[in-house]
DRENSELO-169478 format. One line per 4 residues: number of its first residue (from 1); for each residue x, y, z of N, C-alpha, C, O, CB. Coordinates in steps of 0.001 Angstrom, whole numbers, plus 500000, padded with zeros to 6 digits. Glycine has a CB too. Layout:
<recs>
NUM) X,Y,Z,X,Y,Z,X,Y,Z,X,Y,Z,X,Y,Z | ...
</recs>
This chain:
<recs>
1) 346446,473441,611741,345184,472783,612107,344547,473509,613286,345240,473918,614218,345418,471285,612455 | 343241,473667,613243,342517,474363,614301,342510,473520,615574,342396,472295,615519,341073,474683,613855 | 342633,474185,616714,342624,473499,617993,341246,472889,618269,340213,473472,617939,343019,474464,619119 | 341260,471712,618875,340016,471023,619260,339591,471378,620685,338534,470943,621141,340190,469503,619136
5) 340401,472156,621385,340150,472426,622804,338969,473371,622980,338859,474380,622284,341399,473021,623466 | 338076,473031,623927,336992,473919,624315,337172,474283,625781,337890,473603,626515,335602,473259,624067 | 336519,475356,626201,336806,475933,627512,336118,475233,628673,336584,475335,629808,336415,477359,627514 | 335028,474528,628424,334265,473944,629526,333535,472689,629066,333377,472447,627869,333264,474965,630091
9) 333098,471902,630032,332317,470710,629698,330976,471100,629089,330447,470380,628242,332099,469838,630947 | 330418,472239,629515,329150,472699,628938,329318,472988,627452,328460,472631,626645,328640,473959,629672 | 330419,473632,627093,330693,473902,625680,330957,472598,624927,330601,472465,623756,331897,474858,625533 | 331580,471645,625603,331909,470375,624963,330657,469617,624526,330644,469018,623450,332732,469513,625907
13) 329612,469636,625340,328404,468858,625021,327322,469687,624334,326222,469193,624091,327836,468250,626287 | 327627,470930,624025,326632,471805,623393,326190,471237,622049,326993,470713,621277,327202,473226,623205 | 324893,471356,621794,324366,470976,620489,323895,469543,620378,323425,469143,619312,325387,471211,619472 | 324002,468751,621433,323478,467388,621384,321955,467461,621296,321309,468120,622111,323933,466558,622636
17) 321398,466789,620314,319984,466936,619985,319105,465857,620620,319585,464790,621005,319808,466911,618491 | 317798,466161,620720,316824,465153,621126,316910,463965,620171,317083,464135,618965,315383,465743,621148 | 316787,462766,620726,316796,461573,619902,318177,461090,619502,318293,460139,618729,316008,461816,618692 | 319230,461725,620011,320596,461341,619639,320973,459979,620223,320502,459587,621291,321594,462405,620113
21) 321827,459277,619497,322458,458070,620027,323815,458489,620580,324599,459152,619901,322601,456941,618920 | 324081,458089,621830,325273,458564,622535,326070,457375,623071,325596,456651,623946,324883,459523,623693 | 327267,457179,622551,328176,456181,623100,328890,456761,624303,329317,457915,624278,329190,455709,622040 | 329021,455970,625355,329715,456421,626562,330766,455386,626923,330438,454233,627202,328718,456643,627747
25) 332025,455795,626918,333112,454888,627230,333119,454486,628693,332447,455095,629526,334425,455515,626867 | 333890,453452,628990,334020,453014,630371,333684,451545,630546,332850,450986,629834,333139,453843,631258 | 334348,450943,631503,334050,449576,631929,333700,449694,633399,334585,449705,634255,335269,448566,631676 | 332387,449786,633699,332001,450226,635028,332419,451674,635163,332103,452498,634305,332642,449339,636142
29) 333127,451991,636235,333593,453373,636416,334969,453610,635800,335405,454757,635710,333636,453719,637894 | 335660,452559,635376,336999,452714,634789,336885,453331,633402,336364,452714,632473,337735,451348,634715 | 337376,454546,633280,337323,455222,631991,335995,455874,631674,335792,456350,630557,337647,454264,630927 | 335086,455905,632633,333794,456540,632381,333949,458067,632446,334498,458579,633421,332729,456049,633411
33) 333484,458797,631441,333637,460260,631409,332569,460950,632255,331652,461575,631723,333567,460772,629961 | 332695,460834,633548,331647,461281,634470,331357,462773,634318,330196,463183,634334,332050,460977,635910 | 332403,463585,634171,332192,465032,634067,331430,465406,632794,330635,466346,632804,333536,465762,634100 | 331662,464692,631720,330904,464958,630493,329453,464523,630644,328547,465181,630134,331546,464240,629298
37) 329234,463417,631343,327858,462973,631602,327139,464012,632465,325986,464355,632205,327846,461576,632302 | 327833,464509,633496,327239,465541,634351,326885,466784,633535,325837,467397,633738,328203,465915,635495 | 327771,467144,632613,327514,468315,631771,326312,468083,630868,325525,468999,630631,328749,468652,630927 | 326171,466876,630369,325005,466553,629544,323726,466698,630351,322697,467126,629827,325118,465127,628977
41) 323790,466343,631620,322633,466486,632502,322334,467945,632832,321175,468360,632852,322859,465710,633783 | 323385,468717,633091,323214,470076,633592,323104,471126,632497,322412,472129,632673,324351,470421,634486 | 323779,470913,631362,323906,471964,630351,323119,471699,629081,323059,472552,628195,325338,472146,630002 | 322522,470539,628986,321778,470180,627786,320393,469690,628172,320213,469056,629212,322528,469104,626973
45) 319428,469984,627337,318066,469513,627593,317711,468339,626697,316548,467942,626623,317063,470643,627388 | 318701,467784,626020,318450,466687,625080,317757,465527,625783,318131,465134,626888,319768,466209,624440 | 316738,464988,625116,315970,463882,625680,315757,462822,624614,316213,462971,623480,314614,464375,626239 | 315061,461747,624979,314787,460650,624056,316090,460050,623531,316192,459695,622356,313914,461136,622886
49) 317077,459942,624407,318410,459499,624012,318525,457978,623981,317829,457279,624718,319448,460074,624955 | 319404,457476,623128,319809,456074,623141,321249,456031,623627,322132,456629,623012,319657,455403,621719 | 321491,455326,624731,322818,455231,625318,323440,453884,624940,322824,452832,625110,322754,455400,626862 | 324657,453937,624433,325398,452741,624051,326631,452666,624935,327519,453513,624834,325785,452759,622529
53) 326694,451671,625794,327797,451565,626732,327934,450116,627173,327066,449290,626890,327584,452498,627949 | 329020,449811,627861,329208,448440,628318,328214,448059,629395,327758,446916,629442,330611,448250,628832 | 327871,449003,630266,326927,448701,631328,325914,449833,631460,326024,450857,630787,327662,448472,632662 | 324927,449639,632332,323829,450599,632449,323878,451396,633734,322841,451785,634269,322514,449888,632358
57) 325074,451640,634229,325208,452543,635362,325434,451856,636692,324990,450732,636921,324009,453381,635460 | 326144,452569,637570,326425,452109,638928,325936,453144,639917,326107,454344,639703,327933,451838,639127 | 325336,452691,640986,324906,453611,642032,323972,454684,641510,322993,454389,640825,326101,454252,642677 | 324280,455936,641837,323412,457055,641459,324136,458133,640674,323602,459226,640486,322802,457665,642687
61) 325353,457838,640209,326117,458838,639472,326398,458361,638050,326110,457218,637697,327432,459152,640197 | 326968,459260,637238,327341,458888,635880,326143,458467,635042,325136,459174,634987,328352,457773,635914 | 326255,457321,634393,325180,456824,633531,323901,456621,634327,322812,456898,633823,325593,455509,632854 | 324012,456143,635565,322818,455933,636394,322058,457240,636597,320828,457257,636537,323208,455334,637758
65) 322777,458330,636836,322123,459629,637007,321436,460062,635720,320356,460651,635754,323140,460691,637445 | 322066,459769,634583,321459,460110,633293,320166,459333,633089,319177,459888,632610,322436,459824,632140 | 320168,458059,633446,318940,457260,633342,317868,457799,634283,316698,457895,633913,319227,455776,633658 | 318274,458151,635503,317318,458637,636494,316661,459946,636074,315574,460273,636552,318006,458819,637828
69) 317305,460695,635189,316744,461974,634739,315527,461791,633835,314801,462749,633573,317805,462775,634007 | 315302,460571,633359,314160,460308,632495,314370,460722,631050,313414,460764,630275,312967,461002,633029 | 315604,461029,630675,315866,461522,629320,316442,460463,628388,316835,460756,627259,316806,462687,629380 | 316486,459219,628883,316997,458117,628066,315838,457192,627690,315079,456743,628549,318113,457327,628825
73) 315721,456919,626401,314668,456031,625900,315125,454589,625837,314350,453672,626109,314212,456477,624527 | 316396,454385,625476,316884,453024,625214,318339,452900,625625,319110,453855,625528,316720,452658,623724 | 318705,451716,626085,320087,451404,626414,320525,450192,625598,319820,449185,625545,320253,451141,627939 | 321685,450292,624965,322310,449166,624285,323568,448848,625066,324490,449663,625101,322624,449482,622766
77) 323631,447673,625700,324768,447364,626551,324924,445865,626742,324099,445069,626294,324620,448049,627895 | 326015,445500,627424,326303,444092,627711,325889,443678,629115,325385,442573,629318,327774,443822,627525 | 326098,444560,630082,325843,444220,631481,324933,445261,632120,325418,446193,632761,327166,444113,632266 | 323617,445116,631956,322712,446122,632515,322533,446030,634018,322202,447023,634666,321384,446009,631867
81) 322751,444838,634585,322434,444661,636008,323638,444157,636784,324369,443269,636344,321265,443690,636179 | 323818,444754,637953,324778,444274,638940,324259,444701,640299,323132,445186,640401,326230,444829,638672 | 325049,444534,641337,324539,444737,642691,324031,446154,642949,323109,446340,643744,325610,444410,643682 | 324616,447156,642292,324210,448539,642565,323585,449214,641345,323678,450432,641194,325407,449347,643036
85) 322951,448430,640477,322318,449000,639283,320824,449205,639498,320016,448895,638623,322553,448095,638066 | 320462,449728,640664,319047,449840,641027,318289,450836,640148,317086,450673,639944,318921,450250,642478 | 318958,451853,639630,318269,452833,638785,317783,452169,637507,316611,452286,637147,319198,454021,638452 | 318682,451472,636821,318274,450749,635610,317184,449743,635934,316179,449660,635228,319477,450036,634967
89) 317380,448985,636994,316457,447912,637348,315039,448442,637537,314080,447866,637022,316927,447206,638618 | 314913,449531,638270,313588,450096,638534,312926,450622,637263,311733,450408,637049,313692,451215,639560 | 313699,451312,636418,313150,451872,635189,312747,450777,634213,311695,450855,633579,314158,452806,634535 | 313588,449757,634097,313309,448679,633142,312086,447881,633581,311224,447568,632760,314530,447746,633001
93) 312005,447554,634855,310863,446794,635365,309560,447581,635245,308482,447001,635120,311100,446403,636820 | 309672,448902,635284,308476,449748,635164,308104,450003,633699,307126,450700,633427,308702,451086,635881 | 308858,449455,632769,308572,449642,631345,308930,451030,630838,308415,451459,629805,307119,449378,631081 | 309803,451741,631544,310164,453104,631151,311469,453176,630372,311934,454263,630029,310266,453973,632371
97) 312057,452021,630095,313357,452003,629443,313455,450767,628552,313170,449653,628989,314502,452024,630490 | 313859,450974,627304,314093,449858,626388,315511,449344,626579,316412,450094,626955,313858,450284,624913 | 315696,448052,626314,317019,447447,626443,317317,446584,625234,316505,445746,624842,317117,446615,627730 | 318484,446792,624645,319023,445866,623655,320272,445248,624268,321294,445914,624432,319341,446586,622281
101) 320174,443974,624603,321278,443272,625250,322214,442694,624184,321775,441974,623287,320746,442148,626183 | 323491,443011,624290,324483,442584,623306,325661,441943,624038,326231,442568,624933,324958,443785,622429 | 326043,440716,623682,327242,440115,624287,328439,441049,624141,328567,441748,623136,327555,438744,623637 | 329303,441062,625130,330362,442078,625183,331266,442065,623943,331581,443120,623393,331208,441868,626426
105) 331676,440884,623511,332525,440812,622318,331807,441325,621088,332399,442010,620254,332986,439386,622082 | 330518,440990,620974,329720,441487,619848,329578,442998,619907,329630,443675,618880,328335,440831,619837 | 329397,443530,621121,329260,444979,621273,330518,445686,620784,330444,446650,620022,328977,445347,622743 | 331671,445198,621228,332934,445813,620817,333129,445718,619303,333551,446683,618665,334112,445145,621541
109) 332821,444562,618737,333038,444385,617301,332024,445167,616469,332355,445647,615385,332969,442909,616940 | 330801,445299,616963,329798,446096,616234,330197,447570,616204,329997,448249,615197,328402,445939,616883 | 330754,448057,617295,331237,449441,617318,332458,449588,616424,332553,450536,615644,331574,449880,618758 | 333392,448649,616539,334599,448700,615706,334245,448634,614220,334842,449328,613397,335553,447547,616072
113) 333265,447790,613889,332850,447649,612494,332310,448960,611947,332554,449308,610792,331795,446554,612359 | 331578,449682,612777,331047,450976,612339,332178,451928,611995,332135,452606,610969,330150,451591,613424 | 333185,451979,612847,334319,452872,612607,335163,452455,611421,335808,453291,610788,335182,452939,613827 | 335161,451159,611115,335972,450646,610008,335218,450615,608687,335788,450247,607659,336466,449260,610334
117) 333938,450996,608700,333155,450999,607472,332715,449620,607030,332470,449396,605844,333935,451634,606384 | 332612,448689,607971,332194,447322,607657,330672,447234,607764,330083,447714,608733,332881,446288,608611 | 330043,446624,606770,328583,446584,606720,327940,445579,607643,326733,445650,607871,328152,446301,605354 | 328697,444651,608179,328183,443625,609073,329189,442499,609167,330150,442467,608398,326816,443099,608590
121) 328991,441573,610094,329920,440457,610250,329168,439259,610836,328151,439418,611511,331128,440858,611159 | 329681,438077,610570,329097,436850,611100,329870,436408,612335,331101,436403,612334,329093,435734,610030 | 329145,436037,613387,329754,435583,614630,328957,434396,615183,327738,434351,615018,329818,436739,615669 | 329616,433444,615828,328874,432337,616440,328200,432733,617749,327281,432054,618208,329803,431169,616687
125) 328659,433837,618350,328115,434253,619648,326653,434663,619526,326309,435543,618738,328936,435411,620226 | 325811,434027,620302,324382,434341,620293,323552,433450,619405,322324,433482,619478,324186,435735,619874 | 324198,432645,618558,323429,431774,617666,322579,430804,618493,323034,430250,619493,324377,430992,616709 | 321334,430615,618048,320442,429687,618723,319796,430224,619978,319094,429488,620671,321175,428471,619058
129) 320019,431512,620293,319408,432135,621468,318427,433216,621020,318328,433526,619833,320495,432736,622406 | 317715,433775,621970,316769,434845,621638,317475,436075,621082,316852,436896,620408,315959,435231,622869 | 318768,436210,621357,319514,437355,620842,319675,437295,619328,319979,438309,618700,320878,437428,621501 | 319479,436132,618738,319636,435970,617297,318303,435987,616547,318278,435859,615323,320361,434680,617008
133) 317211,436142,617267,315898,436116,616619,315762,437239,615602,316060,438398,615892,314786,436220,617663 | 315299,436872,614385,315089,437854,613328,316336,438226,612559,316270,439048,611645,314506,439072,613901 | 317475,437642,612906,318729,437963,612224,319109,436850,611245,318763,435685,611442,319861,438182,613250 | 319818,437230,610201,320283,436254,609219,321296,435310,609855,322155,435742,610623,320902,436962,607998
137) 321198,434033,609538,322170,433049,610011,322792,432328,608817,322239,432321,607717,321503,432031,610977 | 323937,431732,609057,324630,431046,607973,325548,429983,608569,326083,430146,609666,325437,432050,607098 | 325717,428895,607826,326669,427868,608216,327955,428105,607430,327944,428115,606199,326099,426428,607962 | 329052,428293,608142,330355,428538,607526,331328,427499,608049,331588,427423,609249,330868,429985,607822
141) 331868,426689,607127,332794,425608,607498,332213,424719,608591,332911,424283,609506,334130,426190,607965 | 330907,424462,608465,330248,423552,609391,329849,424141,610720,329368,423419,611593,331112,422422,609636 | 330038,425442,610898,329691,426088,612168,328599,427122,611942,328580,427794,610911,330934,426750,612808 | 327687,427253,612904,326569,428188,612788,326974,429597,613216,327619,429797,614245,325386,427706,613629
145) 326571,430569,612387,326884,431971,612656,325633,432834,612513,324678,432465,611830,327990,432471,611706 | 325662,433979,613168,324580,434954,613060,325166,436286,612579,326263,436672,612982,323839,435127,614431 | 324428,436975,611721,324897,438249,611178,324580,439389,612140,323436,439562,612561,324259,438518,609802 | 325597,440157,612477,325424,441310,613355,325742,442601,612593,326659,442643,611773,326327,441181,614610
149) 324972,443644,612879,325127,444928,612192,326027,445864,612989,326098,445751,614213,323756,445584,611960 | 326716,446785,612321,327538,447764,613037,326665,448714,613857,325491,448917,613548,328405,448564,612047 | 327244,449280,614887,326556,450283,615708,327225,451631,615490,328377,451829,615878,326577,449891,617225 | 326518,452541,614880,326985,453913,614709,326356,454785,615797,325377,454384,616427,326635,454454,613283
153) 326909,455961,616016,326331,456881,616992,326469,458322,616515,327355,458661,615730,327004,456708,618365 | 325577,459142,617008,325681,460576,616734,326816,461193,617539,327542,462061,617052,324354,461286,617055 | 326960,460729,618787,327925,461336,619717,328653,460242,620490,328068,459204,620801,327213,462312,620700 | 329923,460471,620801,330651,459610,621728,331247,460480,622826,331881,461498,622548,331763,458796,620992
157) 331042,460076,624061,331654,460736,625218,332743,459812,625741,332473,458665,626099,330588,461064,626340 | 333975,460312,625786,335140,459470,626045,336043,460135,627077,336084,461360,627192,335921,459197,624739 | 336763,459308,627821,337753,459813,628774,339135,459283,628390,339295,458089,628135,337387,459398,630235 | 340134,460172,628349,341522,459787,628107,342395,460458,629156,341961,461391,629830,341978,460177,626663
161) 343620,459983,629291,344486,460571,630307,345155,461844,629804,345399,462763,630586,345542,459567,630744 | 345457,461909,628502,346119,463101,627974,345838,463250,626490,345583,462275,625782,347631,463038,628223 | 345891,464502,626036,345708,464783,624625,346375,466102,624277,346645,466918,625158,344215,464815,624261 | 346642,466311,622998,347160,467602,622562,346053,468385,621861,344941,467879,621708,348381,467419,621624
165) 346343,469605,621438,345283,470463,620909,344716,469970,619589,343651,470422,619169,345800,471859,620735 | 345404,469054,618929,344874,468468,617707,343957,467280,617990,343315,466754,617081,346013,468037,616805 | 343900,466856,619266,343010,465761,619636,343643,464390,619675,342940,463398,619865,341892,465723,618711 | 344958,464303,619500,345638,463015,619644,345566,462576,621106,345784,463383,622009,347124,463106,619163
169) 345258,461289,621339,344975,460834,622697,345813,459639,623120,346169,458785,622307,343527,460488,622821 | 346121,459599,624428,346606,458387,625068,345700,458113,626266,345068,459022,626805,348115,458523,625501 | 345649,456845,626670,344755,456425,627743,345557,455836,628902,346741,455527,628767,343727,455399,627223 | 344891,455690,630029,345547,455088,631198,345092,453645,631369,343977,453383,631820,345241,455903,632481
173) 345949,452730,631011,345770,451301,631283,344369,450818,630890,343934,451059,629764,346022,451013,632765 | 343654,450140,631802,342354,449560,631428,341267,450611,631229,340190,450292,630726,341907,448576,632487 | 341529,451851,631613,340557,452920,631360,340418,453184,629862,339519,453905,629430,340975,454211,632088 | 341306,452601,629089,341237,452734,627633,339980,452058,627070,339298,452643,626229,342495,452131,626986
177) 339673,450873,627506,338568,450004,627094,337881,450386,625770,338464,450188,624703,337549,449992,628170 | 336660,450926,625820,335884,451172,624601,336177,452520,623929,335688,452781,622830,334424,451094,624923 | 336969,453373,624583,337197,454714,624059,337694,454773,622623,337111,455495,621815,338162,455405,624918 | 338750,454042,622272,339293,454150,620916,338315,453770,619815,338251,454447,618789,340501,453296,620800
181) 337545,452690,620010,336616,452292,618949,335401,453207,618901,334855,453449,617825,336169,450846,619149 | 334973,453716,620046,333839,454639,620048,334188,455937,619331,333339,456531,618666,333393,454935,621483 | 335432,456375,619465,335858,457614,618801,335719,457506,617295,335441,458500,616623,337304,457948,619165 | 335910,456309,616758,335835,456127,615305,334412,455919,614804,334140,456086,613615,336685,454955,614892
185) 333504,455554,615704,332155,455150,615284,331111,456251,615415,329957,456051,615034,331714,453967,616087 | 331494,457413,615947,330534,458493,616182,330800,459679,615261,331936,459933,614858,330587,458944,617645 | 329733,460396,614940,329876,461608,614121,330577,462712,614901,331338,463495,614335,328501,462098,613637 | 330313,462769,616209,330878,463813,617068,331501,463157,618289,330785,462686,619172,329790,464851,617491
189) 332832,463120,618349,333531,462532,619481,334010,463635,620420,334755,464531,620022,334718,461668,619004 | 333572,463553,621664,333883,464551,622680,334708,463868,623764,334315,462823,624283,332578,465194,623275 | 335845,464454,624104,336780,463783,625001,337145,464670,626184,337445,465852,626016,338039,463376,624244 | 337118,464093,627379,337657,464768,628553,339011,464145,628876,339179,462928,628801,336679,464663,629773
193) 339973,464989,629235,341312,464509,629562,341771,465087,630895,341317,466147,631327,342309,464876,628447 | 342683,464360,631532,343278,464869,632760,344221,466032,632475,344335,466962,633273,344022,463756,633488 | 344893,465968,631332,345820,467057,631011,345946,467218,629502,345807,466261,628740,347207,466797,631638 | 346210,468443,629097,346470,468765,627698,347946,469112,627580,348460,469942,628329,345559,469946,627191
197) 348618,468473,626638,350062,468650,626483,350365,469397,625189,349492,469566,624338,350784,467286,626498 | 351591,469833,625054,352017,470554,623858,352159,469596,622675,352416,468405,622854,353348,471288,624116 | 351988,470129,621470,352193,469319,620273,353610,468748,620281,354570,469458,620577,351946,470157,618988 | 353730,467476,619957,355021,466824,619934,355402,466170,621248,356355,465393,621299,356055,467801,619560
201) 354663,466475,622318,354994,465893,623619,354575,464428,623702,355215,463639,624396,354327,466687,624737 | 353502,464061,622999,353068,462669,622971,353918,461893,621963,354109,462323,620826,351558,462567,622616 | 354418,460750,622405,355157,459880,621497,354200,459381,620419,353198,458747,620750,355812,458684,622263 | 354471,459643,619145,353566,459193,618083,353284,457694,618127,352199,457252,617748,354144,459549,616739
205) 354257,456916,618590,354069,455469,618674,353125,455078,619808,352618,453956,619840,355409,454781,618862 | 352890,456004,620738,352029,455715,621881,350608,456258,621697,349713,455933,622478,352638,456296,623141 | 350403,457082,620668,349067,457644,620435,348109,456528,620038,348363,455794,619083,349107,458746,619335 | 347022,456406,620765,346041,455347,620501,344935,455863,619581,344557,455189,618623,345434,454823,621826
209) 344421,457046,619870,343384,457654,619045,343959,458877,618334,344288,459866,618989,342149,458044,619904 | 344086,458831,617011,344569,460001,616269,343539,461129,616315,342334,460884,616379,344882,459622,614804 | 344022,462343,616280,343142,463499,616395,342072,463616,615325,341082,464321,615524,343949,464712,616379 | 342245,462944,614198,341248,463016,613136,339879,462528,613605,338855,462917,613043,341705,462201,611939
213) 339856,461674,614637,338598,461135,615141,337983,461961,616263,336894,461640,616738,338810,459740,615618 | 338664,463018,616693,338215,463815,617837,337755,465186,617366,338449,465848,616595,339342,463957,618886 | 336583,465611,617831,336057,466924,617455,336212,467958,618567,336479,469126,618287,334597,466803,617075 | 336046,467541,619836,336128,468466,620962,336925,467828,622100,336820,466631,622366,334713,468868,621446
217) 337714,468657,622754,338586,468191,623827,338506,469177,624987,338639,470385,624795,340056,468033,623329 | 338286,468653,626192,338201,469528,627357,339025,468935,628494,338973,467733,628755,336726,469730,627794 | 339779,469789,629161,340557,469347,630322,339716,469492,631569,339082,470524,631790,341873,470152,630459 | 339715,468441,632390,338994,468457,633654,339958,468897,634743,340861,468152,635124,338377,467058,633977
221) 339763,470100,635237,340726,470711,636158,340935,469893,637421,342068,469778,637890,340272,472097,636532 | 339879,469322,637986,340024,468556,639220,340932,467360,638998,341780,467053,639836,338656,468095,639737 | 340755,466677,637859,341615,465532,637553,343049,465975,637335,343991,465311,637769,341103,464788,636318 | 343207,467125,636646,344544,467633,636380,345271,467940,637685,346459,467650,637829,344476,468885,635500
225) 344537,468535,638644,345147,468884,639917,345598,467637,640672,346670,467626,641278,344170,469690,640766 | 344769,466577,640634,345119,465339,641288,346373,464738,640652,347280,464283,641350,343952,464353,641222 | 346410,464743,639303,347558,464176,638589,348835,464923,638931,349876,464303,639149,347323,464209,637077 | 348767,466276,638980,349938,467068,639288,350395,466832,640712,351593,466751,640983,349656,468536,639065
229) 349416,466719,641646,349758,466503,643028,350453,465165,643246,351381,465054,644047,348527,466587,643875 | 349981,464138,642509,350565,462811,642644,351980,462770,642103,352806,461977,642555,349711,461784,641933 | 352258,463638,641124,353564,463637,640485,354620,464366,641308,355818,464160,641117,353465,464262,639122 | 354165,465227,642232,355105,466043,643014,355687,465296,644204,356491,465855,644950,354419,467296,643501
</recs>
């Protein structure tokens, strides 16, 4: 099998097109692939992007920096605002950014459904609210449900703690969050890892994302150095 490893973050994000939908893993900063986001800002001119993530950025780095660049048209997320989400707040209030607000459980299941080939699912979450406007509803066993569609993406940017050259991945604790389901729901899954290990070094029972879902893998040297230093 051909190696999935690429030499740099710039090579990892090469070819992302204008108008692409981009899933970005992370729960706040936990598991957020900051170096890949930086590479998208520095090495790609792609614009008119739709970002799919749990939140809409913190402070002025990562997703917030991507929004501040003016190259994002729409955000699909669960938590767009918090104490330091001033970039999103300013853009949204100025009418420069579209928002599709999705309850967190629905967001996770819509992404998972895309990866599993499911055409849609009924959920009680959001029924009777503005989030359900225009969507099919149904009563099942006496309870009201709303039909939600899967969320597919052109690209997924993901962070894992380790991977091998075939793209098999393991994650670090809660940094795992949306990474595994996003890898299955995107046409092009790009992953940054702290370290790349030899084939067979990862316990097959511990592999969370099989390499079949990964197209490009890049090691972040700064993270690798920190990991090695902590281990010594």
